C-alpha positions as CSV (number, residue, x, y, z in Angstrom):
1,X,7.2,21.4,92.9
2,X,6.7,25.1,92.3
3,X,3.4,26.5,93.5
4,X,2.3,29.8,92.0
5,X,0.2,31.9,94.4
6,X,-2.0,34.9,93.6
7,X,-2.8,35.7,97.3
8,X,-2.9,39.3,98.2
9,X,-0.1,40.1,100.6
10,X,3.0,42.3,100.9
11,X,3.9,44.1,97.6
12,X,6.1,41.9,95.4
13,X,9.6,43.0,94.5
14,X,10.4,43.6,90.9
15,X,11.1,40.4,89.0
16,X,10.0,38.3,92.0
17,X,6.6,37.0,90.8
18,X,6.6,33.3,91.8
19,X,5.9,31.8,95.2
20,X,7.5,28.5,96.2
21,X,6.2,26.8,99.3
22,X,8.4,24.6,101.5
23,X,7.4,22.0,104.1
24,X,9.9,21.7,107.0
25,X,9.9,20.3,110.5
26,X,9.0,22.6,113.5
27,X,12.6,23.0,114.6
28,X,13.7,24.2,111.1
29,X,10.7,26.6,110.9
30,X,11.6,28.1,114.3
31,X,15.2,28.5,113.3
32,X,14.3,30.4,110.1
33,X,11.9,32.6,112.1
34,X,14.5,33.4,114.7
35,X,17.2,34.1,112.1
36,X,14.8,36.4,110.1
37,X,13.9,38.3,113.3
38,X,17.6,38.6,114.3
39,X,18.6,40.0,110.9
40,X,15.4,42.1,110.6
41,X,14.6,40.6,107.2
42,X,11.7,38.4,106.0
43,X,11.7,34.7,106.0
44,X,11.5,34.8,102.2
45,X,14.8,36.8,102.2
46,X,16.4,34.1,104.3
47,X,15.4,31.4,101.8
48,X,16.6,33.5,98.8
49,X,19.9,33.9,100.5
50,X,20.1,30.1,101.1
51,X,19.3,29.2,97.5
52,X,21.0,31.6,95.1
53,X,22.4,30.8,91.7
54,X,26.2,31.1,92.3
55,X,29.5,30.5,90.8
56,X,31.5,27.7,92.4
57,X,33.7,30.2,94.2
58,X,30.8,32.2,95.6
59,X,29.0,29.0,96.6
60,X,31.8,28.1,98.9
61,X,31.9,31.5,100.6
62,X,28.2,32.4,100.7
63,X,26.3,29.2,101.4
64,X,27.8,28.5,104.8
65,X,28.2,32.2,105.8
66,X,24.6,32.8,107.0
67,X,24.7,29.8,109.3
68,X,28.2,30.5,110.7
69,X,27.2,34.0,111.7
70,X,24.3,32.6,113.7
71,X,26.5,29.9,115.3
72,X,29.1,32.5,116.2
73,X,26.5,34.3,118.3
74,X,25.5,31.1,120.0
75,X,29.1,30.3,120.8
76,X,29.7,33.8,122.2
77,X,26.6,33.5,124.4
78,X,27.8,30.1,125.7
79,X,31.2,31.5,126.5
80,X,29.6,34.5,128.3
81,X,27.2,32.2,130.3
82,X,30.0,29.9,131.4
83,X,31.9,32.9,132.8
84,X,28.9,34.2,134.7
85,X,30.1,34.9,138.3
86,X,29.5,32.0,140.7
87,X,27.6,30.0,138.0
88,X,27.8,26.2,138.4
89,X,27.1,23.7,135.6
90,X,26.6,19.9,135.5
91,X,29.5,18.1,134.0
92,X,27.6,15.3,132.3
93,X,24.7,17.3,130.9
94,X,26.5,20.5,129.7
95,X,26.6,19.1,126.1
96,X,22.8,18.8,126.1
97,X,22.2,22.5,126.2
98,X,25.4,24.2,125.2
99,X,27.9,23.8,122.3
100,X,30.5,22.7,124.9
101,X,31.9,19.6,126.6
102,X,34.1,19.0,129.7
103,X,37.3,16.9,130.0
104,X,38.0,15.9,133.6
105,X,41.6,14.7,133.4
106,X,44.3,17.1,134.7
107,X,43.9,19.9,134.2
108,X,40.1,19.8,133.9
109,X,38.7,22.1,131.2
110,X,35.6,23.1,129.4
111,X,35.8,23.3,125.6
112,X,33.4,25.6,123.6
113,X,32.8,25.0,119.9
114,X,33.2,28.0,117.6
115,X,32.5,28.1,113.8
116,X,35.4,28.3,111.5
117,X,36.7,27.0,108.1
118,X,38.6,23.9,107.1
119,X,40.6,23.9,103.8
120,X,41.5,20.7,102.0
121,X,44.4,20.8,99.6
122,X,45.0,18.5,96.7
123,X,48.2,17.9,94.9
124,X,48.6,20.5,92.1
125,X,49.9,17.9,89.7
126,X,48.2,14.7,90.7
127,X,45.2,14.6,93.0
128,X,46.0,10.9,93.9
129,X,49.5,11.8,95.1
130,X,50.3,13.0,98.6
131,X,50.8,16.7,99.1
132,X,53.7,18.0,101.2
133,X,52.7,19.5,104.5
134,X,56.2,20.9,104.8
135,X,55.9,22.9,101.6
136,X,52.4,24.1,102.5
137,X,53.5,25.2,106.0
138,X,56.4,27.1,104.5
139,X,54.1,28.8,102.0
140,X,51.7,29.9,104.8
141,X,54.3,30.7,107.5
142,X,53.3,34.3,107.7
143,X,49.6,33.6,108.2
144,X,48.5,33.5,111.8
145,X,45.4,32.0,113.5
146,X,45.7,28.6,111.8
147,X,46.7,25.1,112.5
148,X,49.7,23.4,110.9
149,X,48.8,21.7,107.7
150,X,48.2,18.0,108.5
151,X,47.4,14.9,106.5
152,X,43.8,13.5,106.5
153,X,42.0,10.8,104.5
154,X,39.5,12.2,101.9
155,X,36.6,9.8,102.3
156,X,34.2,12.1,100.4
157,X,35.7,12.4,96.9
158,X,33.5,11.2,94.1
159,X,35.0,10.7,90.7
160,X,33.9,9.4,87.3
161,X,30.5,8.0,88.2
162,X,29.1,6.1,85.2
163,X,25.8,4.2,85.0
164,X,25.1,5.1,88.6
165,X,28.1,3.0,89.7
166,X,30.9,4.3,91.9
167,X,34.3,3.0,91.0
168,X,36.8,1.9,93.6
169,X,39.2,4.8,93.8
170,X,42.1,4.8,96.1
171,X,43.2,8.3,97.2
172,X,46.2,8.9,99.4
173,X,46.1,11.3,102.3
174,X,45.4,15.0,101.4
175,X,46.5,18.0,103.4
176,X,44.1,20.0,105.6
177,X,44.4,23.2,107.6
178,X,42.0,24.8,110.1
179,X,41.4,28.5,110.9
180,X,41.7,28.8,114.6
181,X,40.2,31.9,116.1
182,X,37.1,32.5,118.3
183,X,36.3,35.4,116.0
184,X,34.6,34.4,112.8
185,X,35.7,37.6,111.0
186,X,39.3,36.7,111.7
187,X,38.7,33.1,110.5
188,X,37.3,34.5,107.2
189,X,40.3,36.7,106.8
190,X,42.7,33.8,107.5
191,X,40.8,31.5,105.1
192,X,41.0,34.1,102.4
193,X,44.7,34.6,102.9
194,X,45.4,30.8,102.7
195,X,43.2,30.4,99.6
196,X,45.0,33.3,97.9
197,X,48.4,31.6,98.3
198,X,47.0,28.2,97.2
199,X,45.5,29.7,94.1
200,X,48.7,31.6,93.2
201,X,50.7,28.4,93.6
202,X,48.3,26.3,91.5
203,X,46.9,24.0,94.1
204,X,43.4,22.6,93.9
205,X,41.5,23.1,97.2
206,X,38.1,23.1,98.8
207,X,36.7,25.1,101.7
208,X,34.3,23.7,104.2
209,X,32.5,25.0,107.3
210,X,33.9,23.4,110.5
211,X,34.4,24.2,114.2
212,X,37.3,24.8,116.5
213,X,37.6,24.7,120.3
214,X,38.1,27.5,122.7
215,X,39.2,26.1,126.1
216,X,39.3,27.4,129.7
217,X,40.2,25.8,133.0
218,X,37.5,24.8,135.5
219,X,37.1,23.7,139.1
220,X,35.3,20.4,139.7
221,X,32.8,20.4,142.5
222,X,30.8,17.7,144.4
223,X,33.0,14.8,143.5
224,X,33.2,15.9,139.8
225,X,29.4,16.2,139.2
226,X,29.5,19.9,138.7
227,X,32.0,22.6,137.6
228,X,32.5,26.3,137.4
229,X,35.0,28.3,135.3
230,X,38.2,28.9,137.3
231,X,38.7,32.6,138.2
232,X,42.0,34.3,137.8
């Protein structure tokens, strides 16, 4: 529902004459306030950035971008905190307050999640046919900061919905590739380079926000209950 408000407040921008009110949970409201403060823009600007009228191409690049930039800062702070000199962290609870987790098999490590992009590639002649990861890896051989193309099952494709009924459609595995850098700007560049090649070769593809892992070695303490990042 759109609610038009005539309340006196900050001057309206040209062509922005309607007010839409949203009801959200406290956590979402706080996240919007924090992001607005961080970017030095209004909460209204945040909502306009989140709900623009976009082409399909711009939708893929712009909609996740605002959130990924915020997640990047969280990941960087997590990495910095973990490397604080002499800092000790609980193994079991680390995932409750950081975007990180610990594996205790040899060698023990802590893994920090970083925002990135995943690209799904469909066969350029028949979307129900298997794409060749060998061909795709050859096409992208000069692009760094990426995984190898690998096969994955597309459990989210919707096709030909009629009368609110979803037909049984059997898709073979599609090919995926992940951008793998702890730097979001590099991941954006890698994503753009891969998409450029796919477009030029006539492949259908989709781009999604995802996360990759940055890993470092740790020392386990107190019979494995705590850890600290291993120093060089």
